[in-house]
C-alpha positions in Angstrom: 3.7 -48.4 9.3 6.5 -47.5 6.8 8.3 -44.3 7.7 8.2 -41.5 5.2 11.6 -39.9 4.8 12.6 -36.8 2.9 16.2 -36.7 1.8 16.9 -33.1 0.8 20.2 -31.7 -0.3 22.3 -29.2 -2.2 25.2 -30.3 -4.3 27.5 -28.2 -6.6 29.7 -30.8 -8.2 28.0 -34.1 -7.2 29.6 -35.4 -4.0 26.7 -34.5 -1.7 24.3 -35.8 -4.4 26.0 -39.1 -4.3 25.8 -39.2 -0.5 22.1 -38.3 -0.7 21.5 -41.2 -3.0 23.3 -43.5 -0.5 21.3 -42.2 2.5 18.1 -42.7 0.5 19.1 -46.2 -0.5 19.8 -47.2 3.1 16.5 -45.8 4.3 14.6 -47.6 1.5 16.3 -50.9 2.3 15.1 -50.4 5.9 11.5 -50.2 4.6 11.1 -46.5 4.3 9.3 -44.6 1.6 11.7 -41.9 0.4 11.6 -38.7 -1.5 14.9 -37.6 -2.8 14.9 -33.9 -3.5 17.4 -31.1 -4.4 17.0 -27.5 -3.4 17.1 -24.8 -6.1 20.5 -23.5 -7.3 21.0 -19.9 -6.4 24.4 -19.2 -8.0 24.5 -17.1 -11.2 25.1 -18.9 -14.5 28.5 -17.2 -14.8 29.6 -18.8 -11.5 28.4 -22.2 -12.5 30.0 -22.0 -15.9 33.4 -21.1 -14.3 33.7 -24.6 -13.1 33.0 -27.4 -15.7 32.2 -30.0 -13.0 29.6 -27.6 -11.5 27.9 -27.1 -14.9 28.1 -30.8 -15.6 26.4 -31.7 -12.4 23.6 -29.1 -12.8 22.8 -30.6 -16.2 23.0 -34.2 -15.0 20.6 -33.7 -12.1 17.8 -31.7 -13.8 15.6 -34.8 -13.5 15.8 -34.7 -9.7 12.7 -33.0 -8.3 13.1 -29.7 -6.5 12.2 -29.7 -2.8 9.1 -28.0 -1.6 7.5 -27.4 1.7 5.0 -30.1 0.9 7.9 -32.6 1.1 8.5 -31.5 4.6 4.9 -31.8 5.6 4.7 -35.2 4.1 7.7 -36.7 5.8 8.0 -38.4 9.2 11.8 -37.7 9.2 14.4 -35.7 7.4 18.0 -36.1 6.1 19.6 -32.9 4.9 22.9 -32.7 2.9 25.1 -29.8 2.2 28.6 -29.0 1.1 30.6 -27.0 3.6 30.9 -23.3 3.1 33.5 -21.8 5.5 32.4 -24.3 8.1 28.7 -23.5 7.6 25.7 -24.6 5.6 25.6 -23.7 1.9 23.4 -20.7 1.1 21.3 -22.8 -1.2 20.2 -25.2 1.5 20.0 -22.4 4.1 17.6 -20.4 1.9 15.3 -23.4 1.7 15.4 -23.9 5.5 14.7 -20.2 6.0 11.3 -20.7 4.2 10.0 -23.1 6.8 8.8 -20.6 9.4 5.2 -21.3 8.7 5.6 -25.0 9.2 7.6 -24.4 12.3 4.8 -22.3 13.8 2.3 -25.1 13.0 4.5 -27.6 14.9 5.2 -29.7 11.8 8.7 -30.7 12.8 8.1 -31.4 16.5 9.4 -34.8 17.6 10.4 -35.8 14.0 13.8 -37.4 13.6 16.4 -35.4 11.5 20.0 -36.0 10.5 22.6 -34.4 8.3 25.5 -35.3 5.9 28.2 -33.1 4.4 31.2 -32.8 2.2 34.2 -30.4 2.3 37.4 -30.4 0.3 39.5 -31.7 3.2 38.9 -34.1 6.1 39.1 -31.2 8.6 37.6 -28.6 6.2 34.7 -27.7 8.4 32.6 -30.8 8.1 31.8 -31.2 11.8 31.1 -27.5 12.3 28.8 -27.5 9.3 26.8 -30.4 10.8 26.5 -28.7 14.1 25.4 -25.5 12.4 22.8 -27.5 10.5 21.6 -29.1 13.7 20.8 -25.6 15.1 17.8 -25.6 12.9 16.7 -28.9 14.2 16.9 -27.6 17.8 14.6 -24.7 16.9 12.2 -27.0 15.1 11.9 -29.3 18.1 13.1 -32.2 16.0 15.0 -35.3 17.4 18.6 -35.3 16.1 19.6 -38.7 15.0 23.3 -38.7 14.4 25.1 -41.9 13.6 27.3 -41.8 16.7 29.8 -44.6 17.0 27.0 -47.2 16.7 28.3 -49.2 13.7 31.6 -50.3 12.2 30.7 -48.4 9.0 31.1 -45.1 10.9 34.7 -46.0 11.9 35.6 -47.2 8.5 34.5 -43.8 7.0 36.7 -41.8 9.2 34.8 -41.8 12.5 32.5 -38.8 12.3 29.8 -39.3 14.9 27.8 -36.2 13.8 27.1 -37.4 10.3 28.6 -38.9 7.2 31.3 -36.5 5.9 33.3 -36.8 2.7 36.6 -35.1 1.9 36.2 -34.3 -1.8 39.9 -33.8 -2.4 40.0 -37.6 -2.3 37.8 -37.8 -5.3 34.2 -39.1 -5.5 32.8 -40.8 -2.4 34.2 -44.4 -2.1 32.6 -47.5 -0.7 33.5 -46.8 2.9 31.9 -43.4 2.9 28.9 -44.6 0.9 28.4 -47.5 3.4 28.4 -45.0 6.2 25.8 -42.9 4.4 23.6 -46.0 3.8 23.9 -46.9 7.5 22.9 -43.4 8.4 19.8 -43.7 6.3 19.0 -47.1 7.7 19.4 -45.8 11.3 17.2 -42.9 10.6 14.5 -45.1 9.1 14.7 -47.6 12.0 14.4 -45.0 14.7 11.5 -43.3 12.9 9.7 -46.6 12.5 10.0 -47.3 16.2 8.7 -43.8 17.1 5.8 -44.2 14.7 4.9 -47.7 16.1 4.8 -46.1 19.6 2.8 -43.2 18.4 5.4 -40.7 19.6 6.0 -38.5 16.6 2.6 -38.3 14.9 1.2 -34.8 14.5 
């Protein structure tokens, strides 16, 4: 049985979008069926227009489907991506997560694997605390957190973040080492999900 994985993210200027594509690629190459989705932009137009890269990314990704609760019901596992906002999850992704109460009450997320990936301006700009904050939601959902850990050389090559792939955007767009780590994270998520499905351990 091929695992169904929803890769859902928010990205302002494109770094998290690039990571999301790499996570999705890794999961697909591991045999998963993937839905790549972005959450709605909540910032006012004046804020978006104040940063040309932000406006450029908004226009360049209009073709990416917007995430819905149906994507969560459909999926066997989840990968969520967000930029860091003061060491916390972006308001855009958090707003989407805050709409999941009905699914949570139905037990939709129980025993489903979930993971996260992030980007901050600096290496120590809150990436780890943002992942830990994101994982609080997974704890409440009853999901199974699938962090990359130190389980593959790709993790070390990308800076050694065992909580999830993290990109320091001050270095420019994600390079090969970070993207390889993101692909590995997607592959790991797909593999673990497939094993759970084959054992009948996370079917609702």
